[in-house]
N, C-alpha and C positions, 0 to 999 in steps of 0.2 A: 900312432895308430889313428886312422881316420875315424870320424864320428860314427859312421855306420857300423864299423867293426866294434866300437865300444858299445853301441846300442845292442848289437847282436850278442856280444859277450854277456851283458848284464840282463837282457830281457828275452832272449831266445831259449826255448826249452829243448832245442835240437842240437845234436852234436856232442862232442866230447871236450873235456878240459883236463889238462895235466895238473899235477900237484902244485907246481910252482905258480902257474897262472891262477889256479884256484885260490891259493893262499893270498896272493897279491890282490885278487879281486875281492875276496872276503874282507881283507884288511881295509881296502878302500871303502867297502860297503859299511863297515863298522865306523870308520872315521866320518863318513857322511852322516850316519845316524847321530854320532856324538856332536857333530857340527849343528845338526837340526835341533838337538836338545839344548845346546848352548845358546843358539840364536833365539829359540823360543823363550827360554828363561830370561835372557838379557833384554829382549825386545818387549816382552809382556810379563814383567815381574809379578803382577797381581793375578794373572791368569796364564800360567805356563802351558796348560794343555788347551790348545785351540784347534780349529779346523785345519789350518795350514800345516800344523805339526802332525796331525793325524794322517793327512794325505801324504806328507813326507815319509812318515814311518811305514805307511802302506806300500809306497813305491820301493823303499829300501827292502821291505819284507818280500815283495814279489821278486825283486832282483836276487835276493839271497836264496829263495827257493829255486829259481832258474839255475843259479850256479851249482847248487847241490844236486839238482837233477842231472846236469851235464857231467858232474864228477862221478855220479853213480853210473852213467852211461860209459864213462871211461873204464870203470871197473866191471863192465859187462853185466850190470844189474839194471832192473827197471827203475825208471824215475818215480814210479808209484810208491817205492819204498820211503820216499820223503813223507808222503801222506801217512803211511802206515806207522813210521817211527814218530812222526809228529803227534799222532793220536795218543800215544803213550805219555807224552809230555803234559797233556791236558786231560786228566782223568775226569769222568763225569761226576757231578755232585750228588 
């Protein structure tokens, strides 16, 4: 897969994505997050949470939302359902 197709897969909010490609992309995303955690802890054992790690997790989070939006488009649902469902995961204090 060319680089531009990979960027479009992980960071574009337009289009549709099938089940198999969605699961593979989400698995890749989770592995990238775990790699970021491992590198952060191993390189900075006294301070595992740093700015680079925060940026890395933000990039992985944005890509995860983009994948979920495209999966919802494949199910003929609006991508805004990601925001609606995500609001229930973080209840107000």
